[in-house]
C-alpha positions as CSV (number, residue, x, y, z in Angstrom):
1,M,-43.1,28.9,3.9
2,R,-43.0,25.1,3.8
3,A,-41.2,25.2,0.5
4,L,-38.6,27.6,1.9
5,L,-38.1,25.3,5.0
6,L,-37.8,22.3,2.7
7,T,-35.2,24.1,0.5
8,A,-33.2,25.1,3.6
9,L,-33.3,21.6,5.0
10,T,-32.2,20.1,1.7
11,T,-29.3,22.6,1.4
12,A,-28.2,21.8,4.9
13,L,-28.2,18.1,4.2
14,L,-26.3,18.5,1.0
15,T,-23.7,20.7,2.7
16,A,-23.3,18.2,5.5
17,A,-22.8,15.4,3.0
18,A,-20.3,17.3,1.0
19,A,-18.3,18.1,4.3
20,A,-18.4,14.4,5.3
21,P,-14.9,12.9,5.9
22,A,-13.3,10.7,3.3
23,A,-14.6,7.1,3.4
24,D,-12.8,4.3,5.2
25,Y,-12.3,1.2,3.0
26,V,-11.2,-2.4,3.6
27,A,-9.7,-4.7,1.0
28,Q,-11.6,-7.6,-0.5
29,P,-10.1,-11.1,-0.9
30,E,-9.1,-10.5,-4.6
31,S,-6.7,-7.8,-3.5
32,K,-3.0,-8.4,-4.2
33,L,0.3,-7.1,-2.9
34,G,3.4,-8.3,-4.8
35,F,7.0,-7.6,-5.6
36,T,9.4,-8.2,-8.5
37,A,13.2,-8.5,-8.1
38,T,16.0,-9.9,-10.1
39,Y,18.6,-12.5,-9.2
40,Q,21.5,-13.1,-11.6
41,D,19.6,-11.2,-14.3
42,E,16.5,-13.4,-14.0
43,A,13.4,-11.7,-12.8
44,F,11.1,-13.3,-10.2
45,Q,7.8,-12.3,-8.7
46,G,6.5,-12.8,-5.2
47,T,3.4,-12.0,-3.2
48,F,2.3,-11.4,0.4
49,A,-0.6,-13.7,1.1
50,R,-1.5,-11.8,4.3
51,F,-1.7,-8.0,4.5
52,T,-4.2,-5.7,6.0
53,P,-4.8,-2.3,4.4
54,V,-7.0,0.3,6.0
55,I,-7.6,3.0,3.4
56,R,-9.2,6.4,3.9
57,F,-9.3,8.2,0.6
58,D,-11.2,10.9,-1.2
59,P,-9.7,12.4,-4.3
60,A,-11.5,15.7,-3.5
61,D,-10.2,15.8,0.0
62,L,-6.6,14.6,0.0
63,A,-5.9,16.3,3.4
64,S,-8.1,13.8,5.3
65,S,-6.9,10.7,3.4
66,R,-4.7,8.0,5.0
67,F,-3.2,4.6,4.1
68,D,-2.2,2.2,6.9
69,V,-1.1,-1.2,5.6
70,R,0.2,-4.0,7.8
71,I,2.1,-6.8,6.0
72,A,2.8,-10.2,7.5
73,L,6.3,-10.9,6.3
74,A,6.0,-14.7,6.9
75,S,3.3,-14.8,4.2
76,A,5.9,-13.9,1.5
77,G,6.2,-16.4,-1.3
78,T,7.8,-16.7,-4.7
79,A,6.7,-20.2,-5.7
80,N,10.3,-21.4,-5.1
81,A,10.8,-23.3,-1.8
82,E,14.5,-22.7,-1.5
83,R,14.2,-19.0,-2.3
84,D,11.2,-18.6,0.0
85,E,13.1,-20.1,2.9
86,M,16.0,-17.7,2.4
87,L,13.6,-14.8,2.0
88,L,12.0,-15.4,5.4
89,G,15.4,-15.9,7.1
90,S,17.5,-13.5,9.0
91,E,19.5,-12.2,6.0
92,F,16.4,-11.0,4.2
93,F,13.0,-10.3,5.9
94,D,13.8,-11.9,9.3
95,A,10.2,-12.9,9.6
96,A,10.8,-14.5,13.0
97,G,12.5,-11.5,14.5
98,A,10.5,-8.7,12.8
99,P,7.2,-10.3,11.7
100,E,5.5,-7.3,10.3
101,A,6.2,-4.4,7.9
102,R,4.0,-1.4,7.8
103,Y,3.3,1.4,5.3
104,V,1.6,4.6,6.5
105,A,0.8,7.6,4.3
106,T,-0.9,10.8,5.4
107,R,0.3,13.1,2.6
108,F,-1.0,12.8,-1.0
109,R,-0.5,14.7,-4.3
110,A,-2.7,14.6,-7.3
111,L,-1.0,14.0,-10.6
112,G,-4.0,14.6,-12.8
113,G,-6.8,12.4,-14.0
114,N,-7.2,9.5,-11.5
115,R,-3.4,9.4,-10.7
116,F,-2.0,10.2,-7.3
117,V,1.1,9.9,-5.1
118,A,1.0,8.7,-1.5
119,E,4.0,10.2,0.4
120,G,4.3,7.4,2.9
121,T,6.8,5.8,5.3
122,L,7.7,2.1,5.1
123,S,8.7,0.5,8.4
124,L,10.7,-2.8,7.8
125,R,13.3,-4.5,9.9
126,G,13.3,-1.6,12.4
127,V,14.1,0.9,9.7
128,N,11.6,3.7,8.7
129,K,12.2,5.4,5.3
130,P,10.0,7.4,3.0
131,V,8.6,5.4,0.0
132,P,6.3,7.2,-2.4
133,L,3.6,5.1,-3.9
134,T,2.2,6.2,-7.3
135,F,-1.4,4.9,-7.8
136,T,-4.5,5.2,-9.8
137,W,-7.9,5.4,-8.1
138,T,-11.0,4.0,-9.9
139,P,-14.1,5.1,-8.0
140,G,-17.3,3.2,-7.7
141,A,-19.2,0.9,-5.3
142,R,-16.0,-1.2,-5.1
143,P,-13.2,1.3,-5.8
144,V,-9.9,0.0,-7.1
145,L,-6.5,1.3,-6.0
146,A,-3.6,0.1,-8.3
147,G,-0.2,1.3,-7.3
148,E,3.5,0.8,-7.7
149,A,6.6,1.8,-5.8
150,S,10.4,1.2,-6.0
151,V,12.0,0.1,-2.7
152,S,15.7,0.1,-2.0
153,R,16.1,-3.3,-0.2
154,L,19.5,-2.3,1.2
155,A,18.1,0.8,2.8
156,F,16.0,-1.6,4.9
157,N,18.8,-4.2,5.5
158,V,17.1,-6.7,3.3
159,G,19.8,-8.9,1.8
160,T,22.7,-8.7,4.3
161,G,26.1,-10.5,4.1
162,D,27.0,-11.7,0.7
163,W,23.6,-10.5,-0.5
164,T,24.7,-6.9,-0.4
165,D,26.3,-7.5,-3.8
166,T,24.1,-5.6,-6.3
167,E,25.7,-7.4,-9.2
168,L,24.0,-10.6,-8.0
169,L,20.8,-9.1,-6.6
170,P,20.0,-5.4,-7.6
171,D,19.0,-3.0,-4.9
172,A,15.7,-1.9,-6.4
173,V,12.6,-4.0,-5.8
174,K,9.4,-3.1,-7.5
175,V,6.3,-3.3,-5.3
176,T,2.9,-3.5,-6.8
177,T,-0.6,-3.5,-5.3
178,R,-4.1,-3.8,-6.6
179,L,-6.7,-3.3,-3.9
180,V,-10.4,-3.9,-4.5
181,L,-12.1,-2.0,-1.7
182,V,-15.5,-1.7,0.0
183,A,-16.6,0.9,2.5
184,K,-15.9,-0.2,6.0
185,A,-19.0,-0.9,8.1
186,Q,-19.4,1.9,10.7
């Protein structure tokens, strides 16, 4: 009788653990969020020094997964003082008038292996548009999410005035991320 009770209890615990919601994760300091663009056919890279991703992800339960990333636009930098000043100004990010961008994803698709797509919405400069993020998920005690997206800067009014000329500055900006994560303390 005791063995039967122990088996039932063990089964109930395993079932409850399997039904547990996807884990919430926070990014570690070595995480990165960057972008690559081209100006007059010369590529340049930039990063956002301050961004706060809150990730809920379980490859076996995509329906309960969620990404919510807040990006401090004033933290953008490209290692070029003149370009950085322009980037933060009203013609590009308008970091003073709209200090934060946000990416929220609640729909996910598996591509096979450890590859996925987050069907998210980017909010930038008062514009909300869908932006899919293709990413890999490497599980473990410190999971790694490495992703890439292509963003139309003109769709978000980034680069107004003379900067709408795509011969000078192409419309597509490549956004990359590498998040090293740990489970959020409950």
